[in-house]
C-alpha positions in Angstrom: 88.4 56.9 -62.0 89.3 60.0 -63.9 92.1 62.6 -63.8 91.5 66.3 -64.8 94.3 68.6 -65.7 93.4 72.1 -63.4 93.7 75.0 -65.9 91.5 78.3 -66.9 88.7 78.0 -69.1 88.0 80.4 -71.9 84.2 80.0 -71.7 83.6 80.0 -68.2 84.5 83.4 -67.1 81.2 85.0 -66.3 80.0 81.9 -64.9 82.8 81.4 -62.5 82.2 85.2 -61.5 78.7 84.7 -60.8 79.4 81.2 -58.7 82.4 83.1 -56.7 80.2 86.3 -56.1 80.5 85.8 -52.3 84.7 85.7 -52.6 84.6 89.2 -52.8 86.0 92.0 -51.0 84.8 91.2 -47.3 85.8 87.5 -47.6 89.1 88.5 -48.8 89.6 89.6 -45.0 89.3 86.3 -43.5 92.1 84.3 -43.1 93.2 80.3 -41.6 89.9 78.0 -41.1 87.2 81.0 -41.5 88.6 81.4 -45.5 88.6 77.5 -45.5 85.5 76.9 -44.6 83.7 79.6 -46.9 85.7 78.3 -49.6 84.6 74.4 -48.6 80.7 76.3 -48.8 81.3 77.9 -52.2 82.6 74.9 -53.4 79.8 72.6 -52.4 77.2 74.8 -53.2 78.6 75.9 -56.9 79.0 72.0 -57.9 75.4 70.9 -56.1 77.3 68.8 -54.1 76.1 67.0 -50.9 79.2 67.9 -48.4 83.1 69.2 -48.8 85.9 69.1 -47.1 89.5 70.4 -46.6 92.9 68.7 -45.5 96.3 70.0 -45.4 99.7 68.8 -45.0 101.4 67.9 -42.0 104.5 68.8 -40.4 104.9 65.0 -40.5 105.8 63.8 -43.8 103.0 62.1 -46.2 100.0 62.8 -43.7 97.1 65.1 -44.5 94.9 66.7 -41.6 91.6 67.4 -41.6 91.1 71.1 -41.0 87.5 72.0 -42.7 84.1 70.1 -42.9 80.3 71.5 -44.6 77.1 69.7 -44.4 78.6 66.1 -44.3 76.4 63.2 -41.5 77.9 62.4 -37.9 80.9 60.5 -37.7 83.0 61.6 -40.9 85.5 63.9 -39.0 86.5 61.5 -37.1 86.7 58.5 -39.8 89.0 61.1 -42.2 90.6 63.0 -39.6 94.2 62.2 -40.8 95.1 60.6 -44.7 98.3 59.3 -45.8 98.9 60.4 -49.3 99.8 56.8 -50.4 96.3 55.9 -50.1 94.3 55.2 -52.6 91.2 57.9 -51.6 90.5 61.0 -54.0 92.3 63.6 -51.3 95.3 61.2 -51.5 95.8 61.1 -55.1 95.4 64.8 -55.8 97.8 65.9 -53.2 100.1 63.3 -55.1 99.6 64.2 -58.9 98.7 68.1 -58.5 95.8 67.6 -60.6 91.8 67.2 -60.0 91.0 64.0 -59.3 87.4 62.6 -59.6 86.4 59.0 -58.5 83.6 57.1 -58.1 84.4 56.5 -54.4 81.8 58.6 -51.9 84.4 57.8 -48.9 81.7 56.0 -47.2 79.1 59.1 -47.3 76.4 57.4 -49.7 78.0 60.1 -52.2 78.2 59.1 -56.5 81.8 60.0 -56.3 84.4 62.4 -54.7 86.2 65.7 -56.8 89.4 66.8 -55.1 91.8 69.6 -56.1 94.9 70.6 -54.2 95.4 73.8 -52.9 98.7 75.3 -54.8 101.6 76.0 -52.6 105.1 77.5 -54.2 106.8 73.7 -53.3 103.9 71.8 -53.8 100.0 71.3 -52.8 99.9 72.1 -49.0 96.3 70.9 -49.2 93.3 69.5 -50.8 89.8 70.8 -51.3 87.2 67.9 -52.0 83.6 67.9 -53.0 81.1 64.6 -53.0 79.2 64.7 -55.9 75.5 64.3 -56.1 75.5 63.3 -59.9 76.9 60.4 -62.1 80.2 60.9 -63.4 83.1 63.8 -63.8 82.4 67.1 -63.2 82.3 69.2 -66.3 85.3 71.2 -67.3 83.7 74.1 -66.0 83.5 72.6 -63.0 86.6 71.6 -62.9 87.7 75.4 -63.6 85.6 76.8 -60.6 87.1 74.4 -58.2 90.7 75.0 -59.0 89.6 78.4 -58.6 88.2 78.4 -55.4 91.2 76.3 -54.3 93.4 79.1 -55.0 91.7 81.5 -53.3 91.9 79.2 -50.3 95.4 78.6 -50.3 96.3 81.8 -50.2 94.4 82.3 -46.9 95.5 79.1 -45.4 98.9 80.1 -44.0 97.6 80.7 -40.3 96.2 77.2 -39.7 98.3 75.5 -37.6 98.7 71.6 -37.5 96.8 71.4 -34.2 93.7 71.5 -34.7 92.7 73.1 -30.9 94.8 76.5 -31.9 92.3 79.3 -33.2 93.1 81.2 -36.5 95.9 84.0 -36.3 94.8 86.8 -33.9 94.4 90.4 -35.9 94.3 93.8 -34.2 91.1 95.0 -32.7 88.1 93.9 -30.9 86.6 92.2 -34.1 89.6 90.6 -34.9 90.1 89.1 -31.8 86.3 87.8 -31.4 87.0 86.1 -35.2 90.0 85.0 -34.1 88.9 83.1 -30.9 86.0 81.7 -32.6 86.9 77.8 -33.4 85.7 77.3 -36.4 86.7 74.2 -36.7 85.1 72.8 -33.8 82.0 74.4 -34.8 82.0 72.7 -37.9 82.4 69.6 -36.4 79.8 70.0 -34.2 77.4 70.9 -37.1 78.7 68.1 -38.6 77.9 65.7 -36.0 74.4 67.3 -35.1 71.8 64.6 -35.6 68.7 66.7 -34.5 67.4 70.5 -35.0 67.8 71.0 -31.2 71.7 69.8 -31.8 72.3 72.0 -34.3 70.8 75.3 -31.5 72.8 73.4 -29.2 76.1 73.8 -31.2 75.6 77.2 -32.2 74.7 78.5 -28.4 78.3 76.6 -27.4 80.5 77.6 -30.2 79.3 80.9 -31.4 77.9 83.1 -28.6 81.0 82.8 -26.1 83.6 84.2 -28.7 81.6 86.9 -29.5 80.9 88.0 -26.0 77.0 87.4 -27.3 74.2 86.9 -24.3 71.3 86.2 -26.7 70.2 83.8 -29.5 67.1 83.0 -31.2 66.9 80.1 -34.1 63.3 80.7 -36.2 62.1 78.2 -38.9 59.7 78.8 -41.4 56.8 76.2 -41.0 53.4 77.0 -43.0 54.3 80.7 -43.9 55.0 81.3 -40.4 58.1 81.9 -38.2 58.6 79.7 -35.5 60.9 79.2 -32.4 63.2 76.4 -32.4 65.6 77.5 -29.6 66.4 80.2 -27.5 68.9 81.6 -24.9 68.9 84.9 -23.0 65.2 85.9 -23.7 62.3 86.2 -21.4 59.0 84.0 -21.9 57.3 87.1 -22.6 59.1 88.4 -25.5 59.2 84.8 -26.9 55.4 84.4 -26.8 55.2 87.9 -28.5 57.0 86.6 -31.4 55.9 83.1 -31.7 54.0 82.2 -34.9 54.6 85.9 -36.5 53.4 85.5 -40.1 56.1 86.0 -42.9 54.3 89.0 -44.4 54.4 90.8 -41.4 57.2 93.6 -41.4 59.9 92.4 -38.8 63.5 92.2 -38.8 63.5 88.1 -39.1 61.2 88.6 -42.1 62.8 90.9 -43.8 66.4 89.3 -43.7 64.4 86.5 -45.1 62.9 88.6 -48.3 65.7 90.1 -48.9 68.6 87.4 -48.2 70.7 90.1 -46.7 72.0 90.2 -42.9 70.7 93.1 -40.6 73.1 94.7 -38.0 71.5 96.8 -35.7 74.4 98.6 -33.5 71.7 100.3 -30.8 68.3 100.3 -30.1 68.0 103.7 -31.7 69.6 101.5 -34.7 67.3 98.9 -34.9 64.2 101.3 -34.1 65.0 103.7 -37.2 65.2 100.1 -39.3 61.8 98.5 -37.8 59.6 101.6 -36.3 56.7 100.0 -35.6 58.9 97.3 -33.3 60.1 99.8 -30.4 57.9 98.4 -28.0 59.4 94.4 -28.5 62.9 96.1 -28.1 62.4 97.1 -24.6 60.7 93.8 -23.9 63.7 91.7 -25.1 66.2 93.4 -23.3 68.7 93.5 -25.6 70.6 96.7 -27.3 72.2 95.2 -30.2 71.8 92.4 -32.7 72.8 90.7 -35.9 70.3 89.0 -37.5 71.2 86.4 -40.0 69.1 84.5 -42.8 69.3 80.6 -42.8 69.4 79.8 -46.6 69.7 76.1 -48.2 69.3 74.4 -51.4 68.1 78.4 -52.3 65.2 79.3 -49.9 65.0 80.4 -46.8 64.6 78.1 -44.0 64.5 80.1 -41.0 66.5 83.1 -38.9 69.2 83.1 -36.3 69.8 86.0 -34.2 72.5 86.8 -32.1 72.2 89.3 -30.2 73.9 91.4 -26.8 73.1 93.3 -23.8 75.2 96.4 -24.5 75.5 98.4 -27.6 78.6 97.5 -29.4 80.0 97.8 -33.4 80.2 94.9 -36.2 83.6 95.2 -38.1 84.1 94.1 -41.6 85.6 90.9 -40.6 82.9 90.2 -38.0 79.8 90.9 -40.4 81.4 88.7 -43.1 82.3 86.0 -40.3 78.5 85.8 -39.1 77.8 85.5 -42.3 79.9 82.7 -43.5 78.4 80.9 -40.4 74.9 81.4 -41.4 75.3 79.2 -44.2 76.9 76.6 -42.2 74.1 76.5 -39.8 71.6 76.9 -42.3 73.2 73.1 -43.9 73.6 71.9 -40.9 69.5 72.8 -39.9 67.9 71.5 -43.3 69.8 67.9 -42.9 68.6 68.0 -39.0 65.0 68.8 -40.1 65.0 66.0 -42.7 65.9 63.7 -40.3 63.7 64.7 -37.6 60.8 64.6 -40.1 61.6 61.3 -40.9 62.3 60.3 -37.4 58.9 61.5 -36.0 56.9 60.2 -39.0 58.7 56.6 -38.1 58.3 56.9 -34.2 54.6 57.8 -35.0 54.3 54.7 -37.3 55.8 52.4 -34.4 53.7 54.0 -31.4 50.8 53.9 -33.3 51.2 50.1 -34.1 51.5 49.6 -30.0 48.6 49.4 -28.1 46.9 52.7 -27.2 45.8 51.6 -23.7 45.7 47.9 -22.1 42.6 46.1 -21.6 40.9 46.0 -18.0 40.5 41.9 -17.7 39.1 40.5 -15.1 42.0 37.8 -14.9 45.2 40.5 -15.2 45.5 44.5 -14.7 48.7 45.7 -16.4 51.3 48.6 -16.9 53.8 49.3 -19.5 56.7 51.5 -20.7 58.0 51.7 -24.6 61.1 53.5 -24.3 62.7 54.3 -27.9 66.5 54.3 -28.3 67.5 58.0 -27.2 71.1 57.8 -28.8 70.9 56.0 -32.2 67.9 58.3 -33.3 66.4 55.0 -35.1 63.1 53.5 -34.4 63.1 50.0 -33.6 61.5 46.7 -34.0 60.4 46.3 -29.8 56.7 45.6 -28.7 54.3 44.2 -26.7 50.8 43.3 -26.1 47.9 42.0 -23.5 45.4 40.1 -25.8 42.0 38.4 -24.0 41.5 34.8 -24.8 38.5 32.9 -24.3 37.0 32.0 -20.7 38.7 34.9 -19.3 42.1 33.9 -20.3 44.9 36.2 -21.1 48.0 36.2 -23.6 50.9 38.3 -22.9 53.3 39.2 -25.7 56.9 40.4 -25.6 59.2 41.0 -29.0 61.7 42.5 -30.5 62.8 42.7 -34.3 66.8 42.5 -34.6 68.3 45.6 -36.0 66.5 49.3 -35.9 65.0 51.3 -38.5 61.6 51.9 -40.6 61.9 48.6 -42.1 62.3 46.8 -38.4 59.2 48.5 -37.2 57.4 47.6 -40.0 57.9 44.1 -39.4 57.4 44.4 -36.2 53.7 45.3 -36.7 53.6 42.5 -39.4 54.8 39.9 -36.5 52.0 41.7 -34.1 49.5 41.3 -36.4 50.0 37.5 -37.0 50.5 37.1 -33.5 46.9 38.5 -32.2 45.4 36.4 -35.6 47.3 33.1 -34.5 45.9 34.1 -30.5 42.5 34.3 -31.8 42.5 30.5 -32.5 43.5 29.4 -29.1 46.3 27.4 -30.4 49.1 26.8 -27.5 52.3 28.9 -27.2 54.8 26.2 -28.8 52.5 25.6 -31.7 51.7 29.4 -32.2 55.8 29.8 -32.5 55.9 27.1 -35.1 53.6 29.4 -37.4 55.2 32.7 -36.4 58.6 31.1 -37.4 57.7 30.7 -40.8 56.3 33.9 -41.4 60.0 35.4 -39.9 62.0 32.9 -42.0 59.7 34.4 -45.1 60.9 37.7 -44.6 64.1 36.9 -45.8 67.4 35.1 -44.1 68.7 38.0 -42.5 65.5 38.7 -40.8 65.1 37.7 -37.0 63.1 38.1 -34.0 63.2 37.6 -30.3 59.5 36.7 -28.7 57.8 35.5 -25.1 54.6 34.3 -25.8 52.4 33.9 -22.2 48.6 32.5 -21.7 47.2 32.9 -18.0 44.5 31.2 -17.1 42.8 32.6 -13.9 40.7 29.4 -13.0 44.0 27.2 -12.5 46.1 29.9 -12.3 48.5 28.5 -14.5 50.9 30.7 -16.8 52.4 28.3 -20.0 54.9 30.3 -21.9 57.2 29.7 -24.5 60.3 32.0 -25.0 62.5 32.4 -28.4 65.9 34.0 -27.8 63.8 36.3 -25.5 64.7 37.2 -21.8 62.3 35.1 -19.4 59.9 36.4 -17.0 60.1 37.6 -13.4 57.4 36.5 -11.0 56.9 38.3 -7.9 54.8 36.5 -4.9 51.7 38.6 -3.3 54.9 37.9 0.1 57.8 39.3 -2.1 59.5 36.2 -2.9 61.0 36.2 -6.3 60.8 33.5 -8.7 62.9 33.8 -11.9 62.6 30.6 -14.1 65.6 29.6 -16.3 64.1 27.7 -19.2 66.5 26.3 -21.8 65.1 29.2 -24.3 65.2 28.1 -28.1 66.9 30.4 -31.1 65.3 33.4 -32.4 62.5 33.0 -34.4 64.2 32.6 -38.0 66.6 30.7 -36.9 64.6 27.9 -34.5 63.1 24.8 -35.9 59.9 23.6 -34.5 59.0 21.6 -31.4 59.6 24.6 -28.9 59.8 24.2 -25.8 56.8 25.1 -22.9 57.0 26.1 -19.2 54.5 26.5 -17.1 54.5 28.9 -13.9 51.9 28.2 -10.7 50.6 32.3 -10.0 49.3 32.7 -6.6 46.5 35.5 -6.5 47.9 39.1 -6.9 51.5 37.5 -8.3 53.4 40.0 -10.2 54.5 39.1 -13.9 57.7 40.9 -15.6 58.6 40.6 -19.0 60.7 42.9 -20.9 62.8 43.1 -24.1 66.7 43.1 -24.1 67.0 47.1 -24.2 66.2 47.3 -20.9 68.2 44.9 -18.7 71.5 44.9 -21.5 73.7 47.4 -22.7 77.6 48.4 -23.1 78.3 48.5 -19.5 76.1 45.3 -18.7 75.5 42.0 -20.3 71.9 40.7 -19.9 72.3 38.2 -16.6 73.3 41.1 -14.1 71.1 43.5 -15.9 68.3 40.4 -15.1 69.6 40.5 -11.9 69.0 44.4 -11.1 65.5 43.9 -13.0 64.6 41.6 -10.1 66.6 43.5 -7.4 64.4 46.6 -8.5 60.9 45.0 -8.2 61.3 43.1 -5.4 62.5 46.7 -3.5 59.7 48.7 -4.9 57.1 46.1 -4.0 58.7 45.8 -0.4 58.4 49.5 0.3 54.9 49.2 -1.3 54.2 46.4 1.1 54.9 48.6 3.9 52.9 52.1 2.7 50.0 49.6 2.9 50.2 48.3 6.2 50.8 51.9 7.0 47.4 52.6 5.4 44.6 52.4 7.5 42.4 50.9 4.4 45.6 48.5 3.1 45.7 50.1 -0.6 48.5 49.7 -2.9 50.3 53.2 -2.4 51.3 53.0 -6.1 50.0 51.6 -9.3 51.3 49.4 -11.8 52.4 52.7 -14.3 54.3 54.0 -11.0 56.0 50.5 -10.7 57.1 51.1 -14.1 58.2 54.3 -13.7 60.6 53.1 -10.8 61.8 50.1 -12.8 62.8 52.0 -15.7 64.0 54.9 -13.8 66.4 52.1 -12.0 67.6 50.2 -15.2 67.7 53.3 -17.3 68.5 56.5 -15.2 70.1 58.0 -18.2 67.7 57.5 -21.0 68.7 60.2 -23.5 72.2 57.8 -24.3 70.4 54.6 -24.4 71.2 52.8 -28.2 68.4 50.5 -27.9 64.9 50.6 -27.6 63.3 49.1 -24.2 59.9 47.7 -23.1 58.7 47.0 -19.9 55.4 45.1 -19.0 54.2 44.3 -16.0 50.9 42.4 -15.2 49.0 41.7 -12.0 46.9 38.3 -12.1 44.0 37.2 -10.6 42.6 34.0 -9.8 39.0 33.3 -10.7 37.0 32.7 -7.0 36.2 29.2 -6.7 32.5 30.1 -6.1 32.0 31.4 -9.7 33.3 28.3 -11.6 30.8 25.4 -11.8 31.4 22.1 -13.7 29.2 19.3 -14.4 29.5 15.9 -16.1 27.1 15.3 -18.7 26.1 11.2 -20.0 26.9 10.1 -23.0 23.2 9.8 -24.4 20.0 12.1 -25.4 19.4 13.3 -21.4 22.4 15.1 -21.8 20.7 18.4 -23.1 17.6 18.2 -20.4 20.3 17.8 -17.6 22.5 20.3 -19.0 19.3 23.0 -18.5 19.0 21.8 -15.2 22.1 22.3 -13.9 22.0 26.3 -15.9 18.8 27.2 -13.8 20.1 25.7 -10.8 23.5 27.6 -10.8 22.1 30.8 -12.1 19.2 31.0 -9.8 22.5 30.4 -6.9 24.2 33.6 -8.7 21.0 35.7 -8.8 21.2 35.5 -12.5 17.9 34.6 -13.3 17.2 37.1 -16.2 20.0 34.9 -18.4 18.3 32.0 -17.9 16.4 31.7 -20.8 19.2 32.6 -23.4 21.6 30.6 -21.0 19.4 27.4 -21.6 19.0 28.0 -25.5 22.7 28.0 -25.9 23.8 24.6 -23.4 20.9 23.1 -25.3 22.7 23.7 -28.9 25.8 22.9 -27.6 25.0 19.8 -26.1 23.0 19.0 -29.1 25.8 19.4 -31.5 27.9 17.1 -29.1 25.1 14.4 -29.1 24.9 14.9 -33.0 28.6 14.9 -34.1 30.7 13.8 -31.3 31.0 10.8 -29.0 31.9 9.8 -25.6 31.3 11.7 -22.5 31.0 15.5 -22.3 31.2 18.1 -19.4 29.7 21.9 -18.8 31.4 24.4 -17.3 29.7 28.0 -16.2 32.0 30.5 -15.2 30.7 33.9 -14.0 32.9 36.9 -14.2 32.2 40.1 -16.6 30.3 38.0 -18.2 28.4 34.6 -18.2 30.9 32.5 -19.8 29.4 28.6 -20.9 31.7 26.0 -22.3 31.0 22.7 -23.3 33.9 19.9 -23.8 34.1 16.4 -25.4 36.5 13.8 -26.8 36.3 15.1 -30.4 38.3 17.0 -32.7 35.5 18.2 -35.1 35.1 21.5 -35.6 31.9 23.1 -35.5 30.9 25.5 -38.2 27.7 28.1 -39.0 26.1 26.9 -42.3 23.7 28.5 -44.1 20.3 26.5 -43.6 17.6 26.4 -46.6 14.0 27.7 -45.9 12.8 24.1 -45.7 15.4 22.6 -43.7 14.2 21.4 -40.1 17.5 21.9 -38.6 20.9 23.4 -38.8 20.3 26.8 -37.1 21.9 25.8 -33.6 25.2 27.7 -33.9 23.4 30.9 -35.8 21.4 31.1 -32.6 24.0 30.9 -30.3 25.8 33.3 -32.2 22.8 35.7 -32.1 22.3 35.9 -28.0 25.9 35.8 -27.3 28.4 38.3 -26.9 31.0 36.1 -28.8 31.5 32.1 -29.2 34.3 30.0 -30.3 36.4 26.7 -30.5 39.9 26.1 -28.6 41.5 22.9 -29.1 43.0 20.3 -26.1 45.1 17.3 -26.1 42.3 15.5 -25.2 39.5 17.2 -27.4 38.0 20.4 -27.7 35.8 23.1 -25.8 32.7 25.1 -27.5 32.3 28.2 -25.3 30.0 31.3 -25.4 30.1 34.4 -23.3 27.0 36.5 -22.8 26.7 39.9 -21.1 25.7 39.6 -17.8 22.9 42.1 -18.1 21.0 41.5 -20.8 
């Protein structure tokens, strides 16, 4: 910590004059909160700080109240609304010592430090002006002199600020003075400080600026790629907005002029506006307005946009109003620049997250699916929720829903790593509990504070059995075709990163056209309901929607569903999250309708444990393909089963089995009791064998091996048309 004596410095007169140029004749007319805000802006700009604020002494002894804030993040006004002067924070120390104080204490904002100087009064300090510094070390002597000068200017004009923050500044004579008095500058400052997005800034201006001035029109434009684009508007027709959208900065309009000159423009009548901008006469008529205040938005030394306050009646602008509107434009510019940086980062993060989720769900023989991903509406941060539908061998399907704990870009990247890992492990055709063991190792490698919940399920359309494991994640909900709702209550393992193998595995039998509903906790859990209540509500919402759909199907002569799975997702989301804009967690909903493989599309044959097995397998293939009407696949399928069965005869032991599945593809499976993994090897020109799996790979769309408790299965898929 450091303490600096306040006092004039001989070598800084010219520099101070430059930095104090806005505290001139017009600004001298300001009093109360408006003056404190302008002083705070000047102090922040002069020191190149991250933000600033003013505390005033309360009537209660030993207490300081926050009276003005500029350029600070949401929550600051609440955290530091009142300070006791016995505290060791810089404002309290400056109020006690009557001197300037700098401390490497950013007061929870991330700043490198805080510089505070007292507002001098006849009987000691009446308050404190503070700036959050950006650079390392205490401000220079010149900076201290500048802060003392600004603080003295603010102190002389702070008399009208009462202890009640809801009271407006002191009212003066005249219409302009009354408008300035009615403007609750402290409320606007707080609203801008708490604005997160650009639209929040526009809303704050609309609600806090227009009513006190009696204005009925507002237009906020921002500079993007040398053009002006409309960010928000009030009181203008769409015809007018279409004409001014995307105007190049090189054109001669009111907005482009104030940006070039960085000087506000006030037009008190249409005639005055046309005198300034003759080519815009037709635009004036379309606008429907008769007086304008066109304010440049300048932040970090550059023009970022323009704010137009307009009126339906002609009116004059007093010097005080002009000064006040100019000060307001500075507040809006700072808030807008910060909000646009947030918007850009948030949009990039959301694009990253959405890019990592499935662009569209696959259409598979065993399932159809609908899903919704809903980013948090209130926190503004991306999360680590994800879902996936992964095709496996033999028409089986893996269904995944997961949630990385926490919010932010780091969590979104972790989600991407886990989703990639799940897909890689799923391709190995390992069971859910073994997959979780590998995935848990990955999460632990990310750090001690990394955790993720996940539900991984495999559905087999031949057996109609869904096998799943869950690590700290809500269990699935099943809706049978007759409307019966089943909610399994398994013993849920801890989240990945905390749980140790073995993981529990559970099985569900799913009749055809069953619904499997999976979600993350953001859909069912909130500050107003626990997760069990949310799951109950989810169960009721799905059950009610399915019942209504069944009634509609009865009324439909064709018996067609009255809505799709996407429609069902929308119904459920609307029921559980009616106010999405105020949610504080991401949410995922995945609804899957299952379809079993008809018995007539499955054929199984036992094969002997001797050299006759390949010949018998070819005979079974010819007969079954003739029965299914697929003679064009006979030659390639005989080749495939010959090689697969031959491999079993040469390298495995015990009886084997052949299974054929007719689906969107023709699937050939050969089962044996060996755990030996078949591999393609490079055969030399002189080798008489070793090319069998190469031939299988050449005629198959894909092929592979999956291991079972009693052995393994080698499988191949062929397109139904050659």
